[in-house]
C-alpha positions, 0 to 999 in steps of 0.5 A, a space after each residue: 500499499 502507498 499514499 497513492 492507493 488512497 482517495 479522499 472527498 473534497 468539500 464539495 463532495 467529488 473524490 480526489 484521488 491522491 494517484 493524481 499528485 505523483 511526482 507533487 510533494 504534499 502536505 496533509 494538515 488536520 485543521 480546525 477553524 477554532 482552534 488555539 493553533 488556527 493562525 497557522 493557516 497563514 503560515 500553510 498559505 503563505 508556504 503554498 503560495 511560495 512553492 506550489 510553482 515547484 510542485 508543492 500542493 497543500 491537502 487540508 482535512 478539517 476535523 472537530 474530534 479535539 474540543 470541537 473546534 471546527 463546527 461547522 459544515 463543510 460550506 461554513 468551513 471553507 467560507 471561514 477559510 476564504 474570507 479570513 486567511 485567503 486561502 486557495 490550498 484544496 480542502 477536503 471533506 470534514 473528516 475524523 483522524 482517530 478512532 473506528 471512524 478515522 479516514 483510512 489515510 489517517 491510519 496509513 499515515 501513522 503507521 509511517 510517521 507516529 508521534 515523537 513529541 511535541 518539541 520545546 518551548 511553551 506551547 509543547 509543555 502545554 501540550 503535553 500537560 494537556 493530553 497527559 490529564 486526559 491519558 497518562 500515557 498519550 506518547 506510547 500511540 501514533 494517533 493524531 494528538 491535536 489539530 494542524 498536525 502535518 504530514 510531509 510526503 515526499 516526490 515518491 510518495 513516500 512520508 518523510 516526515 510529520 510534524 506537530 502543531 507546536 513545531 515551528 513552520 521554519 522546521 517544516 518549511 526546511 525539510 519540504 525545501 529538501 524535498 523540493 531540492 531532492 526532485 532537481 538533483 534526480 532530474 
């Protein structure tokens, strides 16, 4: 099984086959409209505009599993993101990323890149404390821990990175640039 074996449904109800993204670098991110990390939409859009002409795509999958922070329907989410953050990247239908109803894509992503921690800093400590209250053993499973967890997929379809919402966009951009440069070396 590879990333290209999966299909999603966009926020208009249209099927989106990931095989159509062969040869592109993908960033797959679960998002929410009313989260402390929601301003990351701005940074994501900046990355998208900066690198889309080099074969970079963002696939946004809204999720309401974390404290009901994406309560709107798909149209409401699209309107919020368009008006507040002027996002132009692909947005899928709202879906679960953990549990019995999780998208099969997320089962695969988590099997390829498990949870490695929140990094350092105040936000990382805050997330650790919040999750420890809910599940003392949260570090031991690959589940998505919160909104704005990102998976980076290289042009060959390999899941090469997982970035928790507490990690910097600079760190993500560095690995993204490595994926984009690798393709140039191979050409």
